C-alpha positions in Angstrom: 167.8 105.0 94.5 165.9 107.9 92.9 164.7 107.6 89.3 167.1 110.3 88.1 170.0 108.8 90.0 169.2 105.4 88.5 169.1 106.9 85.0 172.5 108.6 85.5 174.0 105.3 86.9 172.8 103.2 84.0 173.8 105.9 81.5 177.3 105.9 83.0 177.5 102.1 82.9 176.3 102.1 79.2 178.8 104.8 78.2 181.6 102.8 80.0 180.8 99.6 78.2 180.4 101.4 74.8 183.8 103.0 75.3 185.3 99.6 76.1 183.8 98.1 72.9 185.0 101.0 70.8 188.5 100.6 72.3 188.5 96.9 71.6 187.4 97.4 68.0 190.1 99.9 67.3 192.5 98.7 64.6 195.5 99.7 66.6 194.7 96.7 68.7 195.2 94.4 65.7 198.8 95.5 65.3 201.4 93.3 66.9 204.8 95.0 66.7 206.5 91.7 67.7 205.6 89.9 64.5 208.9 89.6 62.6 210.9 90.7 65.6 212.6 87.3 65.8 214.4 85.3 63.1 215.5 87.5 60.2 212.7 90.0 60.3 214.5 92.4 62.6 211.6 94.8 62.9 211.6 97.6 65.4 209.4 96.8 68.4 209.2 100.1 70.3 206.7 102.9 69.9 206.8 105.1 66.9 204.6 107.7 65.2 203.9 107.1 61.5 207.3 107.8 59.8 208.4 109.1 63.2 211.9 110.5 63.8 212.1 109.2 67.3 212.0 105.5 67.9 212.7 104.6 71.5 213.1 101.0 72.5 215.4 98.6 74.5 218.9 97.8 73.4 219.9 94.2 74.1 223.7 94.3 73.6 225.3 96.6 71.1 224.8 94.3 68.1 221.2 94.0 66.9 220.0 96.2 64.1 216.8 97.2 65.7 218.1 97.2 69.3 215.9 94.3 70.5 216.8 90.6 70.7 214.7 87.7 71.9 217.8 86.3 73.7 219.7 87.0 75.8 217.0 88.8 77.8 219.4 91.4 78.9 218.8 95.2 78.5 221.7 97.5 78.4 219.4 100.5 78.2 216.9 102.3 76.1 218.0 104.5 73.2 215.9 107.0 71.2 216.7 106.4 67.5 216.4 103.1 65.7 215.7 101.6 62.3 213.3 98.7 61.4 213.9 95.5 59.5 217.3 96.2 58.1 220.1 93.8 57.1 223.7 94.7 57.0 225.4 96.6 59.8 223.5 98.4 62.6 222.7 102.1 62.6 221.8 104.5 65.4 221.0 103.4 68.9 221.7 106.9 70.2 221.2 108.6 73.5 220.7 105.7 75.8 219.1 105.9 79.2 218.8 103.1 81.9 216.9 103.1 85.2 218.5 101.4 88.2 218.7 101.5 92.0 221.9 101.6 93.9 225.3 103.3 94.1 226.3 105.7 91.4 229.6 103.8 90.9 229.5 102.1 87.5 228.3 102.8 84.0 227.1 99.3 83.2 223.6 98.9 84.7 222.4 96.1 82.5 219.4 94.1 83.8 217.4 91.2 82.6 213.8 91.4 81.4 211.5 89.5 83.8 208.4 90.4 81.8 207.7 92.4 78.7 204.5 93.9 77.1 204.5 95.3 73.6 201.7 96.9 71.7 201.4 99.7 69.1 202.6 102.9 70.7 203.6 101.2 74.0 206.5 99.2 75.5 206.8 98.0 79.0 209.3 95.8 80.8 210.0 94.9 84.5 213.6 94.1 85.4 214.4 90.9 87.3 217.1 92.3 89.5 215.4 95.4 90.9 211.7 95.1 89.9 211.9 98.5 88.1 209.1 98.9 85.6 209.8 101.0 82.5 207.0 102.1 80.2 207.7 104.0 77.0 205.5 105.9 74.5 206.5 108.6 72.1 205.7 111.7 70.1 207.2 112.6 66.7 210.4 114.0 68.1 210.1 113.3 71.9 210.3 110.1 73.8 208.3 109.7 77.0 209.3 107.3 79.8 207.3 106.4 82.9 209.6 104.6 85.3 208.3 103.0 88.5 210.8 102.1 91.3 210.3 100.0 94.3 209.3 101.8 97.5 212.3 102.9 99.7 214.7 102.2 96.8 216.6 105.0 95.2 215.4 106.3 91.9 218.5 106.3 89.7 219.0 106.9 86.0 221.9 106.6 83.6 222.1 108.9 80.6 224.7 107.7 78.1 225.3 109.6 74.9 228.4 107.6 74.2 226.5 104.4 73.5 225.6 103.4 70.0 224.8 100.1 68.1 227.3 98.2 66.0 230.6 99.2 67.6 233.6 97.2 66.6 237.3 97.4 67.7 238.6 97.9 64.1 238.7 101.7 63.6 237.1 101.7 60.1 235.4 98.3 60.0 233.0 98.2 57.1 229.3 98.8 58.1 230.3 99.3 61.7 229.4 102.5 63.5 232.3 104.4 65.0 232.4 106.9 67.8 233.3 110.5 67.0 232.3 112.4 70.0 229.8 113.0 72.8 228.9 115.7 75.3 226.7 115.9 78.4 225.7 118.7 80.8 223.4 118.8 83.8 221.7 122.1 83.2 219.5 122.3 86.2 218.0 119.9 88.8 215.4 118.8 86.2 217.3 119.1 82.9 220.2 117.4 81.1 221.4 118.1 77.6 224.1 116.8 75.3 224.8 115.0 72.0 226.1 111.9 70.4 228.3 112.1 67.2 228.7 108.8 65.3 229.8 107.8 61.8 229.6 104.7 59.7 227.0 102.0 60.0 225.4 100.0 57.1 225.8 102.9 54.7 229.4 103.8 55.8 228.1 107.3 56.1 229.8 110.4 57.4 229.3 111.7 60.9 225.8 112.5 62.1 224.9 114.2 65.4 221.9 113.4 67.6 221.3 116.2 70.1 219.1 115.7 73.1 217.4 117.6 75.9 216.0 115.5 78.8 213.6 116.8 81.4 212.3 115.1 84.6 209.3 115.7 86.8 211.4 115.3 90.0 214.5 117.1 91.0 218.0 115.5 90.8 219.2 114.9 94.3 222.7 113.7 93.5 224.8 113.0 90.4 228.2 112.0 89.0 229.4 112.4 85.4 231.5 109.9 83.5 234.2 110.2 80.9 236.2 107.4 79.3 236.2 105.1 82.3 236.3 107.6 85.1 233.5 109.0 87.4 233.5 112.6 88.5 231.5 113.7 91.5 230.0 117.2 91.5 231.2 117.9 88.0 228.1 118.8 86.1 229.5 118.7 82.5 231.8 116.6 80.4 232.7 118.4 77.2 233.4 116.7 73.9 237.1 115.8 73.6 236.6 112.8 71.4 235.9 110.6 74.5 232.7 108.9 75.5 230.7 110.7 78.2 227.7 109.9 80.4 226.0 110.8 83.7 224.5 108.9 86.6 221.6 110.7 88.3 219.8 109.9 91.6 216.4 111.3 92.4 216.6 109.9 96.0 214.1 107.8 97.8 211.6 110.6 98.8 208.5 111.6 96.9 206.5 109.4 94.5 207.9 106.2 93.2 207.1 107.1 89.6 209.7 109.2 87.6 208.6 110.7 84.3 211.2 111.5 81.7 210.9 113.3 78.4 213.7 113.2 75.9 213.6 115.6 73.0 215.7 114.7 70.0 217.0 117.0 67.3 219.5 116.7 64.4 220.1 120.5 64.6 220.9 121.5 68.2 220.3 120.9 71.9 218.0 124.0 72.1 216.0 122.6 69.1 215.6 119.4 71.1 214.3 121.4 74.0 211.9 123.3 71.7 210.6 120.0 70.4 209.5 119.1 73.9 207.9 122.5 74.5 206.0 122.3 71.2 205.1 118.7 71.2 204.6 117.5 74.8 204.5 120.5 77.2 202.6 118.4 79.8 203.4 115.3 81.9 200.5 113.1 81.0 201.9 109.8 79.7 198.4 108.4 78.8 197.6 111.5 76.7 200.8 111.0 74.6 199.9 107.4 74.1 196.4 108.2 73.1 197.6 110.9 70.6 199.9 108.3 69.1 197.2 105.7 68.8 194.9 108.2 67.2 197.5 109.0 64.5 197.9 105.3 63.6 194.1 104.7 63.8 193.5 107.4 61.2 195.8 105.6 58.8 194.9 102.0 59.5 191.2 102.7 59.0 191.9 103.6 55.4 191.7 99.9 54.7 188.9 98.0 56.5 188.5 94.2 56.4 185.3 92.4 56.5 184.1 91.4 60.1 184.5 87.7 59.4 188.2 88.0 58.8 190.1 85.7 61.2 192.0 87.2 64.1 195.3 85.9 62.7 194.7 87.5 59.3 193.7 90.8 60.9 196.9 90.8 62.9 199.1 89.9 59.9 197.4 92.5 57.7 197.4 95.5 60.0 200.8 94.8 61.3 201.9 94.7 57.7 200.4 98.2 57.1 202.1 99.4 60.4 205.5 98.1 59.4 205.2 99.8 56.0 204.8 103.2 57.6 207.7 103.2 60.0 210.3 104.2 57.4 211.4 106.4 55.7 211.6 108.9 58.5 210.1 112.4 58.4 212.9 114.9 59.4 211.3 118.0 57.8 212.6 120.9 59.9 215.5 118.8 61.2 217.9 118.8 58.3 221.4 119.9 59.4 222.7 120.1 55.8 220.6 122.8 54.3 217.6 124.9 55.1 214.4 125.2 53.0 210.7 124.7 53.4 210.6 121.5 51.4 210.1 118.0 52.9 213.1 116.2 54.1 213.0 112.5 54.7 215.8 110.2 55.7 216.4 106.5 56.4 215.6 105.1 52.9 216.8 101.5 53.5 217.0 100.9 50.6 214.8 102.0 47.7 216.0 98.9 45.9 213.9 97.1 48.6 211.0 99.5 49.0 210.1 100.6 45.5 208.5 97.2 44.7 205.7 97.2 47.2 206.2 99.7 50.1 206.0 102.9 48.0 202.9 101.7 46.1 201.2 100.7 49.4 201.9 104.2 50.9 200.4 105.6 47.7 197.2 103.7 48.3 197.0 104.4 52.0 198.5 107.9 52.2 199.1 109.4 48.8 199.8 112.9 50.3 202.6 111.3 52.3 204.0 109.7 49.1 204.0 113.1 47.5 206.1 114.4 50.4 208.5 111.5 50.1 209.0 112.0 46.3 209.6 115.7 46.9 212.1 114.9 49.6 214.0 112.7 47.0 214.0 115.7 44.7 215.1 118.0 47.5 218.1 115.8 48.0 218.9 115.8 44.3 218.8 119.6 44.1 221.3 119.9 46.8 223.5 116.9 46.3 223.4 116.3 42.6 222.0 112.7 42.5 218.8 111.0 43.7 219.4 108.8 46.7 219.2 105.0 46.6 219.9 104.3 50.2 220.3 107.0 52.8 220.7 107.2 56.6 222.2 109.6 59.0 221.8 112.4 56.4 224.2 110.6 54.0 223.7 108.5 50.9 225.0 105.0 50.7 224.5 101.6 49.2 223.5 101.6 45.6 222.6 97.9 45.6 221.6 97.9 41.9 219.8 100.5 39.9 219.0 104.1 40.5 215.6 103.1 41.8 214.3 106.4 42.9 213.4 106.5 39.2 210.8 103.7 39.8 209.3 105.6 42.7 209.0 108.8 40.6 207.5 106.9 37.6 205.1 105.1 40.0 203.9 108.5 41.3 203.7 109.9 37.8 201.6 107.1 36.3 199.3 107.2 39.3 198.9 110.9 38.8 200.0 112.1 42.2 199.8 115.9 42.2 202.2 118.4 43.7 205.4 117.0 42.2 207.6 118.9 39.7 207.9 116.1 37.2 210.0 118.1 34.8 212.6 118.4 37.6 212.1 114.8 38.4 212.8 113.8 34.8 216.0 115.9 34.8 217.1 114.1 38.0 216.4 110.6 36.5 218.4 111.6 33.4 221.3 112.8 35.5 221.6 109.4 37.1 221.4 107.8 33.7 224.0 109.9 31.9 226.6 111.2 34.4 229.0 108.6 36.1 229.3 109.3 39.8 233.1 109.6 39.5 234.4 107.1 42.0 231.4 107.4 44.3 229.4 104.6 42.8 228.6 103.0 46.2 226.7 106.1 47.3 225.0 107.5 44.3 224.3 107.3 40.6 225.0 104.3 38.4 228.2 102.3 38.9 229.5 100.8 35.6 227.6 103.5 33.6 230.3 104.0 31.1 230.2 100.3 30.2 226.4 100.3 30.1 226.2 103.3 27.7 229.0 102.0 25.4 228.3 98.3 25.4 224.6 98.2 26.3 225.4 96.1 29.4 227.7 96.2 32.4 230.6 93.8 31.8 231.8 91.1 34.2 234.4 92.4 36.7 232.4 95.5 37.6 230.6 94.9 40.9 227.0 93.5 40.5 227.2 93.7 36.7 224.3 91.3 36.2 221.6 93.0 38.3 222.9 96.5 37.5 222.3 95.8 33.8 218.8 94.5 34.6 218.0 97.4 37.0 219.3 100.1 34.7 217.2 98.7 31.9 214.1 99.1 34.0 215.2 102.5 35.2 215.5 103.5 31.6 212.0 102.3 31.0 210.9 104.5 33.9 212.5 107.5 32.3 210.8 106.7 29.0 207.5 106.5 30.8 207.8 109.9 32.4 209.3 111.5 29.2 206.4 110.2 27.1 203.8 111.5 29.5 205.5 114.9 29.5 205.6 114.8 25.7 209.4 114.7 25.4 209.3 112.2 22.6 212.9 112.3 21.7 213.9 111.4 25.2 211.2 108.7 25.2 212.6 107.2 21.9 216.1 107.0 23.4 215.3 105.4 26.7 212.6 103.0 25.5 215.3 101.5 23.3 217.7 101.3 26.2 215.0 99.5 28.2 215.9 96.5 26.1 219.6 96.5 27.2 219.0 93.5 29.6 218.8 91.4 26.4 222.5 91.9 25.8 223.2 89.6 28.8 220.6 87.0 27.8 222.4 83.9 26.8 219.8 82.3 24.5 221.2 78.8 24.3 222.1 78.3 27.9 220.2 75.3 29.5 219.7 74.7 33.2 217.2 72.5 35.0 215.1 72.2 31.8 214.9 75.9 31.1 216.4 77.7 28.2 218.0 81.2 28.3 219.5 83.0 31.3 221.1 86.3 32.2 224.8 85.4 32.3 228.2 87.0 32.7 229.9 88.6 29.6 233.2 90.4 29.4 233.8 93.8 27.8 234.8 92.1 24.5 231.5 90.4 24.3 232.6 86.9 25.3 230.3 84.7 27.4 232.1 83.5 30.6 231.6 80.0 31.7 234.4 80.2 34.2 234.9 83.3 36.3 237.7 84.2 38.8 237.2 83.7 42.5 238.8 86.3 44.8 241.1 89.2 44.1 244.5 87.7 44.1 247.0 89.2 41.7 249.2 86.1 41.8 246.8 83.1 41.7 243.5 83.4 39.8 241.4 80.4 40.8 238.2 80.1 38.7 234.9 78.3 39.2 232.1 77.3 36.8 229.4 79.9 36.9 225.9 78.5 36.7 222.4 80.0 37.1 221.9 78.4 40.5 224.9 79.9 42.2 223.6 82.3 44.9 226.5 83.1 47.3 230.1 83.9 46.8 232.7 82.3 49.1 233.7 84.0 52.2 236.9 85.5 50.7 235.0 87.3 47.9 233.6 90.8 48.6 229.9 90.5 49.2 229.3 93.5 46.9 231.6 92.3 44.1 229.4 89.4 42.8 227.6 89.3 39.5 224.2 89.2 41.1 223.4 91.0 44.3 221.6 88.7 46.8 220.3 86.4 44.2 221.1 84.1 41.3 220.4 84.0 37.5 217.2 81.9 38.0 215.8 84.7 40.1 217.0 87.7 38.1 216.2 86.2 34.7 212.6 86.3 35.7 212.9 89.8 37.1 212.2 92.0 34.0 209.1 93.8 35.2 208.6 95.9 32.1 208.9 93.2 29.5 207.6 89.9 30.7 206.3 88.9 27.2 209.8 89.0 25.9 211.1 86.7 28.7 208.3 84.3 27.7 209.3 84.4 24.1 213.0 83.9 24.9 212.1 81.0 27.2 210.4 79.2 24.3 206.8 80.3 24.6 203.9 80.0 27.1 204.2 76.3 27.7 207.9 76.4 28.3 207.6 79.4 30.5 205.0 77.7 32.6 207.3 74.8 33.0 210.1 77.2 33.9 208.0 78.9 36.6 206.9 75.5 38.0 210.6 74.4 38.2 211.5 77.6 39.8 209.0 77.2 42.6 208.9 73.4 42.9 212.6 73.0 43.2 212.8 75.8 45.8 214.9 78.1 43.6 212.4 80.8 44.6 213.7 82.9 47.5 210.7 84.2 49.5 213.1 86.2 51.7 214.4 88.7 49.1 213.0 91.3 46.8 214.2 90.2 43.3 211.5 87.5 43.4 208.7 89.7 44.7 206.8 89.9 41.4 207.7 86.3 40.2 204.7 84.5 41.7 202.4 86.7 39.6 204.1 85.9 36.3 201.6 83.2 35.4 199.3 86.1 34.6 201.2 86.8 31.4 200.5 83.4 30.0 196.8 83.6 30.8 196.9 81.5 33.9 196.3 83.9 36.8 194.8 81.0 38.9 198.3 79.5 39.0 199.7 82.8 40.4 197.0 82.7 43.1 198.0 79.1 44.0 201.6 80.1 44.3 200.9 83.2 46.4 198.6 81.4 48.8 201.1 78.6 49.4 204.0 81.1 49.9 202.0 83.0 52.5 200.7 80.0 54.3 204.2 78.4 54.5 206.2 81.5 55.4 204.1 84.2 57.1 202.3 84.0 60.5 201.6 85.9 63.7 204.6 84.6 65.6 207.8 86.5 66.4 209.3 84.7 63.5 206.3 85.6 61.3 208.4 87.2 58.5 210.6 85.0 56.3 213.4 87.6 55.8 214.5 91.1 56.6 211.5 93.4 56.6 213.7 96.0 54.9 211.7 99.1 56.0 208.4 97.4 55.4 209.1 95.8 52.0 208.3 92.2 53.2 205.3 93.4 55.2 203.8 95.4 52.3 204.2 92.5 49.9 202.1 90.5 52.4 199.4 93.2 52.8 199.0 93.6 49.1 198.5 89.9 48.5 196.1 89.5 51.3 193.9 92.1 49.6 194.3 90.2 46.2 196.2 93.1 44.6 199.8 93.3 43.6 201.5 96.4 42.0 204.0 96.3 39.2 205.8 99.3 40.5 206.4 102.1 38.0 203.3 101.0 36.0 199.7 102.1 36.5 198.0 98.8 37.3 197.7 96.1 39.9 197.5 92.3 39.2 194.5 90.6 40.6 194.8 87.4 42.6 192.6 85.4 44.9 192.4 87.5 48.2 193.0 85.9 51.5 190.2 88.2 52.9 186.6 88.0 51.8 186.1 91.8 51.9 188.4 94.8 51.8 187.4 98.4 51.6 189.9 101.1 50.8 188.9 104.6 52.1 190.4 107.0 49.6 191.6 110.4 50.5 188.9 112.3 48.6 186.1 110.6 50.5 185.5 107.8 47.9 185.9 104.2 48.7 186.8 101.0 46.7 185.7 97.6 47.9 186.9 94.2 46.9 184.5 91.4 47.7 185.3 87.7 47.2 181.9 86.0 47.3 181.9 82.4 48.7 185.6 82.5 49.3 186.8 79.4 51.2 189.6 76.9 51.2 187.7 74.9 48.6 186.3 77.8 46.6 189.6 79.6 46.0 189.4 80.3 42.2 187.9 83.4 40.6 185.1 82.2 38.3 184.0 85.7 37.2 184.1 89.3 38.2 182.0 92.5 38.2 183.4 96.0 38.4 180.7 98.5 39.4 178.1 96.0 38.2 179.6 95.3 34.8 181.5 92.1 33.8 185.2 92.4 34.3 187.3 89.8 32.5 190.9 90.8 33.1 193.1 89.8 36.0 194.5 93.3 36.4 193.1 96.7 37.2 194.2 100.2 36.7 195.1 102.5 39.6 192.7 105.0 38.0 189.8 102.6 38.3 190.5 102.1 42.0 190.8 105.8 42.9 187.5 106.6 41.1 185.8 104.4 43.7 183.4 101.5 43.3 183.3 97.8 43.9 185.0 94.8 42.5 183.1 91.6 43.1 184.9 88.3 42.6 182.7 85.2 42.3 184.7 82.3 43.7 184.5 78.6 42.6 186.2 75.3 43.3 187.8 75.0 39.9 189.8 77.4 37.7 187.8 79.1 35.0 188.4 81.1 31.8 188.4 84.3 33.8 191.4 86.5 33.2 193.0 84.2 30.6 192.6 86.3 27.5 193.2 90.0 28.3 196.8 89.9 29.5 198.5 92.6 31.6 199.8 95.7 29.8 203.3 95.6 28.3 205.7 98.3 27.1 
C-alpha cells in the first residue's frame, strides 16, 4: 500500500471511530422513553420533537391514555397524535395506520409485537404473525414510517381516520371521547387524504378535527374503502356522513420490500397537512429526519451537563426527566383553527395545576425563550376567550382542578424577569380570573365558588373542591400581588396581599390529629366547622361520615370532583401553603412542633409521592433551619420511588410534572414556583453545569459527595462564603459556580438565613 493510500486509510478509520465516540457521547442516547411507560407513569413512548404537535406511536387497544401498554402485546395500529403522562380519560389517538399482508377483506388487522426497540426519536416493532417491521420517526407536523415487508408478500396498509382512543358505548360518557365524523379519499396512486372529528376526552371538550395527507414512495396497486362495517371496491372516497370511514391499500408484491409513508397532520385543513409535508420533509430519507430530530433534542439536553463520573442510571433518569418535561404543552402556532394571528398558540396544557410547580420553572431554566412563548400563548387564549386556561386540549378548555394557576406561571416568569411578555395585560388577565365568576362554566375556566370566596374569604363546604380551591385561590392572589407590586400598582397589591391570607379562614386551630395541631377543615357558609359531612347526593336519605384529616378518597358513589380536597387530604394540603410557610409553622405550634409534624407526615406514609400537592413538602424543613433534613427526605423519596425501569415513575407523569420534580432534585435545586428563588439540597450528582441562553454558565459542584458524605458542610458562591440554603434565580442567570463542601454530619450551614417569605 502506498504511503498516501495508507494515510487516507488510517484517516478514514480514525474519523469513523471518532464519529462513533461522538455518537455514543450524545445526550440523546441517555434518554430512555420507556422509563415511566408502565405502572401509573403513562408516558408517551413514540418519537416527538420538543413540544411537537405530531406524536406517532402504537395503540395497544383503544383504552390507554398514551396509546401504548406493556400488556397485552397487541397493536391495533399507529396513530399520529397522543398525550404524555396523563390521568383521567384518554385524548386523541387520531389517524391510525396499520401495515399487514393479506386480503383486503377486514378492518381489524391487529398483530402482536414480537420485538420492540424504543429510543429518543425512534420506534420499531416486528409483528409476530407476519414479520412486518415498522419503524417510526417524526418531524414537527409530519410522521415518517419505514415499513419492511417479507419478500413475496403483499405490502398492504390500513388507514383508519375513524379510530380514536377512549371510545365508550355511552353516548356522552364523562371523559370518554366520542365520534363525530370522518372522511377519507384516495387522491392519486401515491396520496390519501381525510380527517377525523372527535369530541370529549379528559376535558369533555368540544369537537376537534385532525386533518391528514398521506404520501407513499410506491404506487397503490389496489384498494377498497370502508364505511360503518362495509367494504367498497373501487370506490375511492367515503364522505363524512357521521359514520366511521377507512381505506385498505395494497402496493402489491413487486418492487422493493420497503414502503415509506409520510403523514402530514393539520388542525386547519387537508391542504395545510399536505403543505406541512412539502415544507418540512420534502424528501424520502428516513435517517435524515431521525438525525434532524435528534439534533433538536441534543441542543436542548446539552443545556444541562452532568459531571463525567455520574452513574449511567442517574444519567438516564436525569436526561429522561428533561425529555419528558419538554413533550407538552404542544406548539400549534400556525395551526389554530379558532382564530388567526401571529402570536404563539400552544395546546395540551394537562394541567397547569400539575405543571406550574416544577415543569414550567424547569423550562424557564432550560429554554427561557420557549417559556416566553408559552406564557404569551396563555395570554393569546385569554384575549380571545376571556379567561386564562387551566387545562386545555383539542383547542378547548377544561378541568379547573383547583386554582387559576396560569397566575403562578405568569408570576414565575415575572419574578425571573423573562422579557417579551406584556405583564400589564397579564395582570388584567389574572384579575379577571380573580373577580369575574365564570357563570356556570366553572369546570372549564375561571374560579368556581368565587362568590363565596370573595364574600366569606373561603369557599364553603358543598361547593366542589372547596378546600383546595380556597388554598389555591389564596396563592393565586399572592401571585397577583407579586406582579402588581412589581408594576407599581400598589392599590392592587394591597388588596391581593390581604386576600393571600384567606386560606387561614379554613384553618381549624384546635383540631388534633396524629399528634399535630391545626388543619384546613370543612366549614359551611354560616361559618360552622363541620365534623360530619354528607356522603352522596341523595335528596331523600343524607348519610353522613366523620371527616378527618387523613381521609383521601371519596366512596365510589360520590362524584370524584365533588370532594373537599382534590386528589389529597388535609394532612397534605395543610402543608401546601407555598407563600406563607412561616405562618403554617406558627399555627402548628412553632419549629419543634412543626418538625414533629413533618416527621409524622413522612414516617407514617401520609406523604403521597405520586401527586403534586406534596411536591414542595419535603423541602419545608428549610423554614425551620434544618435543610439537611429536607435533603434526607428527598434522597429517600427518590431512591425508594424512582428508577430506570418501565415503572420508574411513582405516579402519572402529568405532562412532565413528575419528571421535572426529579430532575430538579437531582441537581440539588427546587423552585418555589411564582417566587424568585430555588431551595438548595444535597445533589444526587457531583457536578451540574447549566448552559444559559446568553452564553453564560452556572455550575453546581458537590465536593466529596458520597453515600457517607451527604451533608453540606459549607458553600462558596463565586469564591465567597454562601451560608443560605436557597439561591435567587438572578444569581444563577448571572453565571458562576456554587461549590458545596460535603461532610458526613449535618452542620450549621443554611440554618440561620431562612428562605424568603411574603
